[in-house]
N, C-alpha and C positions, 0 to 999 in steps of 0.2 A: 211336130216340133218346127217352129218357124226358124228361118235362117238367122234371125236376130238372136234367138235363144241359143242356137247352135254355136254362134260366134262367142256368146257369153260363156258357154260351158267350155269351149276350147281355151279361152283365156283363163277360166277358172282352174282348169286342169294344170295349165302352165304355172299359175300362181301357187296352186296346192303343191305341185312337185317342187317348186322353188322353196316353199316354206318347209316341206319335209326335209329337203336336203340341208337347208340352213339349220334346222333343228338338230339334225344328226351331227353336223359339223360342230355346232355349239356344244352339244353333249360330249363329243369326243375331245374337244379342246378343254373343257372344264375337267374332264376325267384326266387328261394328260397333265394339266396344271396340278390337280390334286395328287397325282402319282409323283410328280417332281417335288412337290412341297412336303408331302408326308414322308416319303422315302421309307416306306414300311412294306413288308412282304404281304400285308393284308390287302394292299391296293396294287394289283398288278397293272402293268402298262397296257394301254389299248392294243398296241402292236402284238405283245405276247399273248394277249387274250384271244385275238383273232387267229393267231397261229395255232391256238389250242382247240379251236372248233372241230377240226377233223377227228380229234380224240373222243369227242362226245356226240358227234353228229347223229348217229343212228339212235342212240338212247334218247337224245334230246328231242328228236322228231316224235318218238312215241309218247313222251311226256307232254309235248305240245298238243298232239292229237287228242290225248285224254282230256286235257283242259279245254280244248276247243269243243269237244263233244259235250262236256258238261255245261259250258257257257251257252252253246247253241241251243241245247235242250231247254235250259232255264229261261233264256230270253224268248224262245218260241212259245213255251207254255205261258209265260207272263203276258205275252201279247194276246194269246187266245183268251186269257182271263181278263186282262186289263182293258182291252179295246171294247168288248161288249159291256163290261161293267161301267166304264167311263161314259159310254153313250147312254146307258140306262139311267145313270145318275143325272145326266144332263136333261133327259127327256121326262123324268118323273120326279116331281117335287116330293112325293111321298117317300120314294126310295132315298132321295137326297137327305131328307130329314132323319130317316131311319139309320142310314149307314155312314153319312158324312162325319158325325161325331166319333164313330169308331175309327174311321180312316185317319182323321186328324189326330186322334190319340195315339195310334200305332205309328204313324209316319215318322215322328222325330225320335222314336226310341232306337238306340243302337242295336240293330237286329242281329249282329254277329254274336251277341251274348246268348242268342237262342240256340247256338250250335250244339251244346250238350243236350238240350231238350230234344232236338231233332234226332240226334244220335241215339238217345234213349228210346224214342218212339219208333224210329225207322231203321235202326241198325247202323253199322259203321261203314256201309258201302256207299256206292254212288248216289243212291236215292236221297239220303240225308243231306248230302252236300248240294245236290241239285235243288232240293226243296228249300234249303237255306237261302240260296241265291234268288230263287223265286220270291221267297218271303221278303227279301231285302228290296227288290226292284219293282214288284208288282204294284205297290201302292203309289209309287211315283208315276208309273204309266197310267194308272186309273185317274189320278188327278190331272195329268197332262191332257188326256183324252177328254175328260169332262170339261175342262176349261176351253179346249179347242172347239168342242161342240157348242158350248155356250156362246162362242164368238160368231156363230152363223146368224146373220141378220134375219129377223122374223119375216121380213118381206119376201125372202127367198122361199119360205114355206108357203106363203100366200100364192106366189107365182106357181109353185108346184101344185098347189091345190086347184088353181085355175085350170091346170091340165089334167085334173082328176087323178093325180099321182097317188098310188097306194103307199102305205108305210114302207113296204119293201123297196119301191122305186125311190122314195125319199132317201132311204138308207144308201142305195146303190149310186144314185146320181147326184145327191147333194151332200149327205153327211160324210160318207167315206172320202170323197175327194177333198172336202173341207178340212178333215182332221189328219190327212196324210202328212202334211208338214209337221204337225204336232207329234205324230207317231215317230218320225225320223229324229226330231229334236229329243224326245224322251229316250229313244234308242241310243243316241250318242252318249247321253249321261248314264244310262243304264249299263252300257258296255264297260265304261270305266269303273263303275261301282261293282259290277259283277266280277270283273277280273281281280279287283282288290279283295273282295270278299272271298272269292274262290281261292286266292293265294293263301288266305288265312285258313280256310276250311281244309285245304289239301295238306296242311301240316299235321293233320290228325288222322290216324287209322287208314292210311292209304300208302301204296307204293308206286302210284302213277299220278302224274300231274306236274306242271311246272313249279308249283309251290313246293311240292315234296322234293323235286330235283334241286331247287335252290337251297332249301334248308338242309338237305342231306349233304350237299357240297360244303356248306358252312360248318356243319358239325364235324366233317372230315378235314376241315381246314384246307380244303382244296379251293383256294380263292379264285383261281383262273376259271375253274369249272363253275363256280358260283356266279361270276360275272358273265360267263357265257349264257347261263340261265336268265340272268337279268336282261341281257341284250335280246335274247330270244323272246322274252315276255314283252319287251317294248316293241319288237318287230311284229309280234302277234297283234298287239293293240293297233299299230299302224295299218296292218293288213285289214283288220275289221273295220276301221274308220274309213279307209279308202273304199272298201266294199260297200259301205253304207252310202258314201258319196255317189258311187256309180248307180246304185239302186235308186237313190233319190233323183238323179238326173234322168233316169228312164221312166220312173213312175210318177214323178211330180214336176214335170217340165214347166208347168204354169206358175210354180211358186216364185219364179224370178221374172215372169213376163211383165208384171206391172211395174217393177222397180228398175227394169233394164230395157 
């Protein structure tokens, strides 16, 4: 990594930290305004909510870990399916003609509606919830990787052919580096979608998960506990996005080299 890129990423970290801090302060300010405006016990003050965290700390951590395990498994499996499938669709016109209509048909359908189907087929445990999240995000990853591979200039393949590169070397030294930025872009979108869909799925037939924690607190009318769960879900999302930024910085340093 060149010194120029290192300086860019140091500045980027500072900007990202400032954006996160500003976002958190804005959220807390709007929350406080809502609390003062509504003056209803259903909206606790941010201050009282933060004071309530020690009462739910241990339970909340276990619920967060359960959700994190489900999201991590679903995203990992989706990548294992989506990356090879996207590359294959880009490389083969026959596969594209065969599978693209199916992907385009399935992609816009609200897939959370399939939760009862997955529960009937795979039971009420973790498997059905993980498979639902995979079902929701895998097609987006496939399309993103296919489009990324399509953007590789044909001249690059000719250069690799001049060096008598095998298909495996093309994959390792050309295709994978070229699609890495698209992988991270699709991951950012997929993480948000997976957290939202998992929140929905965890409201059914489970006793662990941040979705269950929030809904359980709501049904018990324990609104401070409910808002603790909402804050924890937001912090989990921030943690995952920051982790993605760090991974991109390490694995794709060249993505910013041409523009900076």
